[in-house]
N, C-alpha and C positions, 0 to 999 in steps of 0.2 A: 392305751391312753398314755400320752406323754405330757408331762407338765414341766415347765421351766421356771426357775426363780433366779434372780440376780441378787447376790448378797450385798451387804453394806460394807464388807471388808475391802479396803483399797487393793486393787490388783487381783482380786479373786472373784470369780463368777461360778455359779453352780448351774449346770444344765442337767436337771434331774429328770430321769425317765422312770415312769411307773407302768409296769406291764403286769396285767392280771395273770394269775396262774390257773384259776378255775373261775367259772361264772359266779360262784357263791362266796368263795373265801380265798384270800391270799393274793399278794402281788409282790413282785420283785422290784426293788428300787436301785437304780444305778446312777452314777454321776455325783454322789455325795460322799465326801470324806467327813465322818462325824467328828474327827479331831479338829476340824476347821469350820464346823457348821455354825450358822448364825440363826437368828430368829426367823428370817425369811425362809431359809432352807427347812427349818423345823416345821414351819407352817405348811409347806408342801407335803412333808411326811405326814403331818397330822391329818390333812385333808385326805390323803391316800388311805391312812389308817381307818378313818371314820367310814370310808366307802368300802374297803376290802376287809376290814376287821383284823387282819394280821398282815404285816409287811416284813420283807426280808432284805438284808443287804449283805453282800459278800465282801470279804477282804478288808475288814475294818481293823487295822492294826493299831490298837490303843491300849493303854493301861487302865487300871481301875479309876484313877483320878480323872482321866480324860473321858472315860465312860460316864462318870458321875456328872461332869460338866455338860456333856451332851444331854443327859437325861433331864437336867434342870431346866433346859429350854422348854420342856413340856409341862412344868409345874413343880410344886414342892415334892421332893422325894421323901419317902417314908424311911423309917429305920429298916434294918435288913429283914426282919420277920417278927410277927407278934409273939411267937413262942420259941422257935428253934434256937439252939445254942449258937452263938456267933463263932465263926471260924476265922482264922487269920486270913486276911486278903493278901494273896501271894505277890501281887504287883501294885499294890496301892500304898502310898506313903502318908497321905493325910489322915487325920483322925476321923474326918467326915466320911471318907471312903471306907474306913474300917467299920464305921457304924451303919452305913447305908447300903453298902454292896454286900450281897449275900452270896457267898462262895460255896459251891456244891461239888462234891466228888462222888465216888461210887457208893458211899456209905448209906445213902438213901435214894430210892428211885421212885419217881412220881408216876408210876404205871397205874394210874386211876384217873378217870375223866373228872375234871374239876375246874371250877373257876377260882382264882386265887383268893384266899382268906375270906370266904363268905361266912365264916363262923364269927366274924366281927361285924359291928354295925356300919362300918365304913369300908367296904372292900375296895381295894386299890382300883383306880380308873384305868391305868395303863401299866403293863409289865414289859420289861425288856430283858432279853436273855442273850448273853455273849458267849460264844464258844471259844475256849482256850485250847483244849485238846478233845479229840473224839475218836471213837473206834473207826477203823477203816471201812467196816461194814456194820450196819445196825446203829441203834441209838437215836433213831429219828424221833421227831416230835410231831404229833397230829393236832390239828386245831379244827374245831367245829363252830360254825356260825349259828348262834342261838337266836338271831333275828330271823333268818330265813326258815329256821326250824319252826318258830312260832307262826310265821306267815303261811307255812305249808300245812299247818294243822287244819283238819276239817272244822267248819264253823262251830259245831257243838262243842268240840274240844277246846277251841279258843275261848269260847264263852265260859266254860268250866274253869280253865286255867286262870282267866282273869279274876275269878272269884276266890282263888285259893291262896293260902299262905303256908309257909313251910318253916320249920325250925332247923337251923343249921348249927352244927356243933363241931368243935375240934375233935371230940371223942368219936363222933360218927366216922370221920375220916380215918382215925387211927385204927378203929375196929376193922375197917375194910382192908387195911394194909397190915393187919396183925401186929400192931405195936401197942399192945394193951398196957404195958408198964410205964408209959410216959407220965411223969409226975404232974403235968398240966393238962391231963386228958379232959377235965371238965372246966378248964380255965375260961373258955369263951363259948357262949350260946347266944344266938340271935334269931329272932323271927323276921323273915323277909317275905315280900310278895313273891309268888311263883312267877308272875309276869312283872317285870320292871320296865319303866319308861326312861329311855336315855335322854339326859338333859341337853345334849348337843345336837342329836339327830332327830329326836322325837320318836324314834323307833321303839317298839315293844319287843322284848326278848324273854325267853324262858330262863329263869334263874334257878338252876338246880345243880347237879353234880354230886360228887362223893361226900361232901360235907353235910349233905341233907340228912337229918335225923328222921323226920316224919312230917307228913302233911297235917296241919292243924285241924282238929275237929272230926277226924275220921279214925277208924280202927287201924291198928298196925297192919293188918292184912290188906285193907283197902288202900292204905297209904302206900304200901310197897307196890301194889298194882298200878296206882296212879303214877307214881314216880317212874316205873318201868315204861308205861305208855309214852310219857313225855320224853324220857331219855332216848327211847327208840327213835323218835322223830329227830331229836338233836343229832344222833349219830348216823343218820342215813348218809351213805357215801356222797350224795349230792351236796351235803353241807360241809364236807370235810376236805381239808388240804393237808398234805404230808410233806414235811421238810427234812431232807437229808443234810446233815451238818458237815461243814468243813471248818477248820480253825480260822478264826477271824470273822465268821458269820455273826450277824446280829439279827434277832427276831424281835419285833415289837408288836404286841397285840392289845386290842381294846378289851380289857377284862370285863367290861360291862356288856359285851356282845359275843363272848366266846366261851368255850370250854377247851381244855387241852389235855394231852396224854403223852407221856414220855415212854416210848416203846422199850421194854426191858428184854432185849434180845441180843445183848452183846457180851454176855458172860463176864469174864474178869478183865476185859479190855478197859483202858482208862477213858473216862468221860469227865471232863473238867469244865464247869460252866460258872458264869457269874450272872447274877440277876439284880436288877434295880426296879423299883416300883414307884409309881406316882400316886399321890394322895387321891382318894376317891371320896364321894359324898354318901349321904344316907339314901339308899334306894327308895324309890317311890313307885307304888303300884298304879294300875290304870284307874283305880278308884280314888287316887290322891293320898292314900294312907302310906305313911313312911314305915321303914323297918324299925324294929324295936329291940334294943339289947335286953337280954334276959340275965346274962351273967358275964362279967368281965368288963374292964374299962380299956378301950383301945386308944385313948387320947395320947398316951405316951408313945405309941407306935406311929401315929399319923394324925396330921391335921385334917380338917374337913375340906375336901376338894369337890370337883364336879360329880354329880350323881349319874 
């Protein structure tokens, strides 16, 4: 698929190509310099994102402030993270970049399948990850399309999933990565529908991942079994795309329609990334019921965006 947009900036035009990587997930976008992007260019990226769930751009040589300016074309940005301690942004000068850009090094590795910050009542709508430094081999990120996973469920399992709700907590994710001592382990807990409806595409998707504590209304044993059944469908190779990073790469994913996993296979090699996230809304299930916060107030982290 090739899309072209002409920007409103005098003397500048964008001829943006969008090329699918797999039938289910992922596309490469070329012809766009995010340091010079306009609303018209961003609208092409957004359309590709909604279709392909995650998009990638090579050779984007920007600093944190330019990264933030581009991200703001997609909606209000959130603070850097609801829980994690802020690190100094190595190449950002503005106070806003320091507050909104989340800089990550090797001290924490996201080697667990998850959708970003589902332990709060307003998970981010879009996430963006910029590569500053990466290993020569390893350190890839994998993305799974949770819409096609839902569509590929047998009808009885789709009907079951539609009726279920799950409790997501920050503590559940920490237990899975053996970080028991975090002071805010129980800071956020939220009940979400297992199947959410995307406000922009109307598509239904499975909303699970490593922040899930348990399925509401069933035993822990049955809950674990149900979660495994649905996660196994999400992680089928047909739903997954894998990206090998180079410095200057940018990945943008629809957090309402994906899970992702950062491969922890690069030893002590340096991996240095920056992330920005766009405000999301309160998820809604196929029955019209919204997510419900149980513990924690995320209003200082993010405004309410599109669900």
